[in-house]
N, C-alpha and C positions, 0 to 999 in steps of 0.2 A: 504494500500500500504506500501511497505518497507520503504519509506521515513519517515513515521510516526514512525514506529518501530525503525529505526535508530535514530530518534531524541530523543526518550525516553532514549535509551541507552546512548547516548552521554551526556545527561543532568547529568546522574550519573557520567559520565567520568569527567565532570567539577570538581566534588569534589576531584578528585586525579590528575587532569591535565594530563590524559592519552589520552582520546578519541579524542582529537582534535575536529573536527566538521565534520558532514556529509555535505560536501560542495555541495551546489546546490543553484540555484536562488530561491528556495523555502524557504531558511532561514537557520540560524545557528542552530546547534543541541546541543551544550553543554554549553551554557550560560543561566542561569536561569533568568537573568534580562534584557537581550537585544535581540531584534529580528533583523533580517537582512532585508535590502531593498528587495522588491520582484522582482525587475527588475534591476540587476546590469548592469552598462554600458558594452557595447560589444566593446572590443578593435578591432583594425584592425590587425587581425592575418595573417601573411604571411606563418605560418606553423600551420596546425590543422589537424592532422591525425595520423594514426598508422604506426608503423615501426616494421619490422621483427627482433626480438631479438634472434632468434634461437630456436630450440626445438619446432618448429611449433607455436610459440606464437607471438602475436602482442601486442604492448603497445602504448598508445596514448600520444602525445606530442603537445603542442601548444606554439608558440613563436611569439613575436612582438618586434618592436624597432630595433635600430642599435647601434653598438659600442662595445667595449670590456672593461672589461671582460664581458662574458655572466653571468647574474644572473639566477640561477636555484632555483625555489621555490619548497620546499618539504612540502607537506601538512601533517596534523595530521591523526591519525587513521581514516579510513573510509572516508576520505576527498579527493575529486577529484581535478584535475587541477583548476577547477573553484573556489576553496576556496579562491583564492587570488583576485577574481573579485567581492567579496561581501563586503558590508559595513553595519554597523548597522543602523537601523532606526534613523533618526534625525542627522546623521553625514553628515556634509556639506563638503564632500571631495570625490574625485575620489578614487577608490580602489587602493591597494598597487601595483598590477600588472601594472595598467595604469600609475601611477605616476612614477614608476621606468623606465617604457618603454620610458618615455620622455628623459631619460638620457643615457640608454644603452640598449643592447640586453637582453631580458627577456624570460624565458621559464618556463613552469609548465607541469606536467605530471600526468597521472592516474596510481596509483599502481593498481594491480589486486584487485577486490572486492570493489572498491570505486564508488558507484553509483552516478548518476547525477539526482537529483530529483527523479522521478519515473521511470527513465530509468536505465538499467543495466550499469555496468562499461564498458567504452570504451576500456579497456585493457582486454586481455583474462584471464579467471579465473585460479587460482592455488589452490592447497590444502592449507587450513588454519590450524593452525594459522600462521601468518607471523613472521619472526624474523628480526632483524637488518641485519644480514649477507645475508639473502635472498633478502632483499630490496636493499642492496648494489650491489649484483650480477645483479639484474634486471636493476638498474640504470646505472651501468657501461656499460652493453650491449646496453641499450637504447641510451646513449650518443654516443657510437661508431656507432650505426646504423644510427643515425640522423646526424652524423658528426658535433657534437657541438664542437666549438673551446674551447680548454683548455688552461690554468686553468680557472675554473669557480668560482663564488662566490655562496656558498650555503646559502639559507635562509630557515630556518626550523622551523615549528611550532609543539608544543606538542610532540607526539610520532615520528613525523618526525625528531626530533632532534637526535633520536637514529641512524637513517639511515645516517644523515648528518655527525655526529661525526665519525661513523665507516668508512664511505667513505673517510673522510679526513685522518684518521689514515692509511687506507689500500692503498690509492692512493695519497700520499702527494704532488706529483708533479702536480696533476690534480685539486687541490683546492687552491685558492689564498686567500680566506677570507671567513668568515662565520658570519651570524647573526642568533642567536637562540632566538626564540620568545616564551617565557613561555615553554621552552622545557623540556620534561620528561628526567630523567636521573637515573642511578643506585644510585645516591646520595639520592634519596627519600627513597629507601629501606634501605641504609646504615644508615640513620638518624633515623630509627625506630627500636624497639626491634623486635625480631622474633614474639612475641605475637601480637604486633601491626600490623605487616605486614600481619598476617593472617586475621585480621580484614579488612585490606585494599584490600585483593584479591577479595572479592565479589564486592567491588566498582570498581575494574578494569574491571570486566566483565559487571556490570550493568545489563541492560535488553537484553544483547546480544543474549541470547537464543531465545527470541521472534523475534528479528530482523533477526536472521539466518533462522528462520522458514518461514519468508516472502521472504528472499533472501539468499538461502544457500551459494553462493560464497562470502558473505560479508567478508571484511577484518576484522580480529581482531589479535592484536599483543600479542605474547607470551613474556611478559615483563621480566620474570625471566631469560629465555634463552637469551634474547637480552642483559640484564644487564651483564650476564656472558661473552658474546662476547665482550662487550665493555671493561670489566675489563681485558681481555686477550689481547687486542689490544695494539699496540704501542701508545706512547703519540702523540697527535696532534702537528704537526710542528708549529713553530712560524708563525703567520699570523695575519692580522687584524681581530679582533673578538669583536662584540658587543652582549651582553646578555640583552634582555628586559624581565622583570618579572612583571607579574600581581600584583597589590597591593590591589586587592579586596579580603578580607578575606573569607575563606571557612567556618570557625568555626560556624558563626550564621546561616548558611543555612541548617544544618543537620536536625533539627526538621521539617522544612518545607518540605524537600525532603521525609522524612519518612511519614509525614502526607499525602503527595501526592502519596504515594505508589511507588516512584521512587527507593527508597532504602529500605531495610528490617528493621524491628524493632529491629533486633539483633545488629545494629550499634549503639554504645553508642551516646547519644545526644551531648557529648562534643568531639567526635572523630575528628570533623573538626578542632579543635584547635591543635590536635596532628599533623594532616596533614599540617596545616599552618606552624608549627615550623619546620617540616621536609622539607617542600618545601623551606623555607627560606634558610635552610642549603644547600640543593642541588643546588639552584640557585647560591648561593655565590661560590660554588665549581665550577660550570661551568665557572664563571667569572675568575677562576684561572687556566683555561686550558692552556693558553699562556700568556707570559709576555705582559703587556700593554693592556690587554683586558678592555673593558669599560662595566660597569654594570649599566643599567638604571632601577632603582627600582621605580621611580615616573612615573607611566604610566596612572593613573586614569582609570584603566581598569580591567575587568575580564579576564578570561583565553584567550578569543579570542581578543587579543590585535590588531591584524591586521584588525579585523572588526570595533572595537570601536575607535582606534587611527591609522587609515591608514597613515596619514601624518607623525606621529612619526616613524612608522615602516619604511616607505619609506625613511625618512630622515636618519635613521640608515643605511639602505641598501646603499644609495648613498654615505654616509660617507665612508663605507668600500670600495666601488667601487673607489672612489677618492684616498683612501690610496693605493690601489692595483696599480692604474695607476701611482701614484708618485713613488712607489717602482719600477715599470717597467721602468719609465723614468730614474731613478737613476742608475739602473742596466745597462741600455742601454747607458747612457751617460758616 
């Protein structure tokens, strides 16, 4: 089944923090050391269905909770709305979606090509690869169709960070705050030499070809084009921002991934340390997007921080929500 193929792909994605995870109750797909609980709690959803976004297409959205601002969760590559309903085995906490829903309105959605377990995506397929700009267009249409109150707080993991940042740049009046969870950025490429980036490219794809053979509409992100779109975008407006960064090193994992056949033998054994250094620079740069941004580097987590440390991620989200509320009260008063 394609869930297995997607899982293998995203393990390789953990090496470069792109793939996010193949979100499903069947488990996470891009962390080599942590599995997810098999039955994540089911929240009480008052919205769970598809909306017409134009062009004959439907996209899936689910929401729970009450209050403003609405928090919108943006999943990583190939990860559905349910990605925020997963916790790692042994984690004694409700998932991020449920924790934040106790404090305000929360929504998450399926981009095209994001399967749920062994079921196809609940959003209509589109031609792949995806780009940040295409993801932004879809999200803008979805929020309008679903009549989601703006401005929202965007919470984005991995490659979802590309969409969240470009959305905030493109529609500054519609985003009040952001939380970036081990988010991918053009800073990763900028911190590498062209030769190093050429080594990184196969890691970006991982085993995607096998996964696509199982599920042809599967989402995969054109990183280079998305990076260029972000470079050309206006700066993000000042807003509350918290950046959470995985502190689990990638460097030691490369030989084991090669031995398991997840990545090719052409990848140097020490290349993970190159990626670690580039990732550190790119994450620090994300924390400089706006004045006063907070960078949390001690997460005791791999790439799937929201699986392994849901309470930490939820606390960051609620902090941004409170700051947005305080700003709205000050403006109104």
